[in-house]
N, C-alpha and C positions, 0 to 999 in steps of 0.2 A: 629429204630421205623418204624412200617409199613404206608407207606405214602398214602395208599388206605384207611385207617381208617379216620372215621371223629369223632370230638370231639366236646363236648359242654361245655361252661363254666359253672361252678358250682355255685349256690347260696345258701347259708344255711339258707333256710326258717326257719328251726327249732330254730336257734338261733334269728332269727328276732321275732319269735312267742313269745318266751319265754322272750325276751327283752321287748316287748309291753306288754305281759301278767303281768309282774312283775310291770312295771311303771303303768298300770292301777289298779293293786292290792293296789299299793302305793297311788294313788289318793284316793281310798276307806278308807283306813287306816288312812290318814290324815285328811280326813273330819270325821271320827268316833274319832279319838283322840282329835283334835283341836276345834270342833263345839262349846263345853261349853267356852273355853277359849276365841275364837274368837267373840262369842255372849257378852261376859264380858266386853272384851277391845274394841271392835269395833261395836259392834251392829249388826253385820253380822256374823252367823254362818259358812257361806261359805267364808270367808275372805282369809283364808291361802289355803282352796281348789283352789279358782279361780287364785291365784298367782302361785300355783304349777302346775295348768292346762295350763297356758300361757308358763311356762316353758318347760312342757313336750311336747307340740304343736311344740314349737321352736326346741326342741331337735329331735323330730321324723322328721321334715322336714331336719334338718341337717344330721341326721343319714342316710337318703334315699339318700339325694345329695352325701354324703361322699362316700356311699358303691357303686355308681355308676361310682366313678372315680377310676383311676388306682393309686394305693398307690405308685407307682414308682415315681409319680411326686414330692413326698417329697425330693428325691434325685437330683432333676434337679435345675438348677442354676435360679436365678431371672432374669426378663428380663432386669431390670434397675440396679441393683448390682450384681457383680460377687461374689456372696454368694449363697450357696443352700438354699432351702426352710426350711430344717430340722435345718441347722445352725442359720439362721434367727430367727426361732423359739425359739432356744436355748437363744439366745440374748433379745428376747422379753420378755421371761420369767424372765430372771434375771432384765431386767428393771422393770417389773410389781411388782417384790417382793421388789425392793428398793423403788419404789414409794409407795407401801402400807405402808412401814414401816415409810416413812416419812410423807406421807399425808392421809393415810388411815384413815377410820373411826373407832373409838374406841368403842368397846362394851364388857362391862364386863370386862374392863383392858387389851383388846387385840386388837391390830389393824391387823385385818384379811380382811377387807373389803374395797373395793373403792366405794364411794358414787356416782351413776350415776344419781342422780336427780330423775325425774319422773319415770325412768326405774327401781329405785331400788337399788340394791346392786351388787356388783361383786367380787368373791373370786378368786385371782390370783392363790392361791396355787393349784385350780383344774385344772387350765390350765398347771401349772407345773407337774403334773403327767402326762398328757399325752405327753408333750414335752419329759420328762424324758424317756418315752417307745420309742418314735420314734427316740430319739436322741442317747441313749445307743444302740438301736438295730442298728442303722446307723454305730456307731463305731466299734461295734463288727464284723460288716458285711464287714467292711473294712480289717480289721486284725484280723480274727477269731483264727488263731494259736498263737497269742500273748498271749490269756488267759489260755494257758497251762504253763505259769509262773507267779509267783507272780507279777512280775514287770509289765506285761501287764494289770493284773488287778488293780494295783494300778492306773496306767496312765488312765484308764477309770474312776475311782473314783474321781481321782483329777479334771477331768472336770465337775462332778458332785457337787464337795464340794461347789462352790458359790451358787447354787439352794439350796442345802440342809441346808447349814449355814444359808442364808437369811430366810427360811422357819422356821428352828428351832428357830429362834430369836423370834418368837411369838407363834409357833404353833408345839411343839415338836411332837406330835402324828402323824400330817401329814409328817413332815419331816421323822419320821419312816416309814411310808408307802412308802416314794419315796426311802428311802434307800433300802427296802424291794425289790421294783421293779427292783432298779439299779442291786442289788447284784444278785437277782434270774434270770435275763436276763444272766449275766455273768456266773452263776453257770451251767445253762443249756448249754451254748455254750462251755464251756472248758471240756477237757477230764480229765485233772487232778484236783481232788477236795481236796486234803490234806491242802492246804494254806488257804481254807475258815474256816477252824476250828482255825487256828491263827487270822484271821480276826475277827471271830464271838467273840472270848475272848477279844479282844482289843476293839470292838465296844461295848460288855456289859459293860465292865469297863468305857468306856467313857460316855456311858449314865448314868451309876451308880453314877459317879462323877459330871456329869452335874445336876443330881437331887439333890445330897447330898449338892452342893456348889451353886446351882442356887437359883430360886426363892422359896421360903417356901412352896408355895400352893402344889408343886410337891411332897414334903416330907409329906406332909399333907394327900394327896392322897393315899399313901402308907399306913399310919397309919389308916386312914378309911378302907381301903381295909382289914387290918388285925384284926379291932375290929369294924366292922359296925355297930353292935347293940347298942354300948355304945358310940360312937363317936359323937360329937355335930355336925359335918358336914357329917353325914352319912345317912341323911334324905332321900335324892334322891334315892341312891341305896337300901337302905331299904324298901321303898315304891315300887321300882321295883320288889323286891323280894316277897312282900307280894302279887304284881299284879300276878307273875308267878304263886305262890302256889295256889292262889285262882281261878284260870283257870281250875284245874283239867284235866281230859281226854279230854272233848270237849268245854269246856270254858262256860262263862256266857251269851255268844250270840253276834253277832255284835251290838256296839253300847250301850252296858250294862256294860261297865267297871265303876267301882266306883273310881279307882285310878287316872283317867284322870282327875275327877273333882277337880283339883286344888291340890291333893297330890303330884303327879309327875309334877314339873314344866315343862312347855314346852314339854309335853309327845309326841308330833308330831315330835319332833326332833330325837335325838341319842337315847332315851329311848323308842322308838317306839315298838320294838320287845317285850318289856314286856307288853304293852297292847295287842299286838297280842296273846300272851301267855295267858292274862287273859280273852280275848273275845272269841278267838278261840281255846283255850286248848292246850293240848300237841299234840293232832291231827293236829291242825292248823300250830303251830310252827314247828314241823317236816315235814309238807307239804311245808313250805315256804323253810326250808333249803334243801330239795330234789329239790326244783325248781333251787336253786343256783348251787347245785351239777350237775344238767342236763346242766345249762347254762355253767359252767366251762367245763364239758365234751365237750360240742359241741365247745368251744373254743380249747380244747387239740386236738380234731379232726382237726380242721382247721389247727392248727400250724403245726402237723406232715405231713400234706398233703399239706402244702403250697408250691407255685412253686418255692421258693428260700429261703435262709436263712434269708435274711430282713423280708419277709413277715411271716415266722415262728417266728421269734423273737418278731415281732410286737405282735402277738397274744399271745405268752408266756408272754409278759409284761402285757397285758390286763388281762390275766387270773390271774396272780399273784395279779394285782390290786384288782380285784374283789375278790378272795379269802381271802386276807389279811384282807379287810375291814370287809367282813361277819364275818371272825374268830374273830376279835378284838371286834367288836360291840357286837356279841352274849357273848362273854367272860366278857365284861365290865357289860352288863345287869345283867349277872348271877353271878356277883361278882368272876368271876374266876382269873381275873387280876384286877389290880388298874384302876379306873375310868380314861377314857380320851376321848376326843371329836372326835370320828369317827363315820360318819353317816352310816346307813344301805343302801347299794347301791340299787337305784331305789325307795326305800320305804320311809326313812327318808326325812322330809320337808327341802328343800333347792333348789333355782331356778337355781344356777350356777351349783351346784352338778349334778343335773339330767339333765340339758341341755347337759354341757360337756360330761358327761358319755355317753349319748345316741350317741352324735357325735363320741365318742370313739368306741362305738360298730358298728357304721358305718364302722369303719376304719378296724374291723375284718371281716365285710361283705364284704369290699373292696378285703380283701385278698381271701376270699371263692370265690368271682368272678372270680379271675384269675386261680382257680383250673380248670383243664380241664379233664373230665371224657368222656369215650368211649361213642359214641353214639351207642345206642342199634339197 
C-alpha cells in the first residue's frame, strides 16, 4: 500500500436515503390503511400512525447512533463480565424468548409479546433476528474454514437451535426467517456447498412433519392456500387478491381503497402490500419492489467491500433478512405460498419491528463507515 496516499472513510448515504424513504412511505401507507379502523375503534384516525411514528423516530435515532459506532465493539469483552458483547446478546435473546413463552402477553392464541405497560408491547423475536446475524457472523469469522465440512456447519447450527426452537414454539414463520439467516450466512462463507442440499432435504422434511403433526391451524392454512375461493377461512387472502386485482395499472388512488374498509382485517399489518397494489396499482407495487431491490443491492455492495470478513457477513445477514421477509410477504399476499405472519419490512405496522430494523440498518451503515476509499 502506498503510504503517501490518503483515504476517507466511506458512508453509504444511498442506503441511508433508501431506508428513510421506505420508512416514511410506510408511515403514509399505515395512515391510509388504518385510518378507518382507528376511527371506528379508537375515535382517532391517526391512532396507529402516531404509534408507528414514535417507533420510527426512536429507530432513526438508534440507526444514526449505531452507524457512528465501530461494529468491532461487538467482539470486545464487557467491562464487568468476562463475556464478549455478541455472546451476551446471544444469552439475552434466549432469556427473552423463555420469558415471553412463560409470561408473555397472549394475542390471538399466541404468546409473542412482552407487555411493557404504558410503553406498549415488545416482540423479542425481532431482537433475536439481529442477534442471530451478529452471532453467526462472529462464529463463522472465528473458524471460516470449518464450514468447508458438514461438521462445521452442524456445530454452528447447534448453537442456534435454542433460539430457533424457542421461537418456533409460538412463531414458526419467524423461526424460518431466523433459520434462513443462519444458513444463508454459512452458505456464503463456505467454499463447499454440496452438503446444503442434504440439509435442505432434512429441513423440509422436519418442517413438513411439524406442520402435519403440530397444531391443526397450520394444516388448515395449507388447505386454504390450495382452495382459497371455497375454503371457509380463506376470506382474508381472497379479499387481498380482490384488492390486487382491482388496482389495475395505476390504482384507485392513495386513500381510495375499498378493501381496507373492514374487508381485510388489520390491513395495516401483514396484508398492507395488497392495499398498495389496490391504491397505487401495478406501477406502485413494482416501484416498491424496485426500492427493496436497490436497498438489497446497496447491502451487497457494502458486504463485498467490507474491511473484514466479520463486517461482510453482518451485511450478508442483514441482506438475507430483508430479502427473505420481502419475498415471503409478497408471496403470501399474492397467495403464492400458504399464509404466514411475516411483515413487509419498513412498511407494515409494528413498533418493535421498525425500531429494531432501523437499528439493524445502522449496523450496516457502521460497516460501510469502516470502508476506506482513496481520497481524490
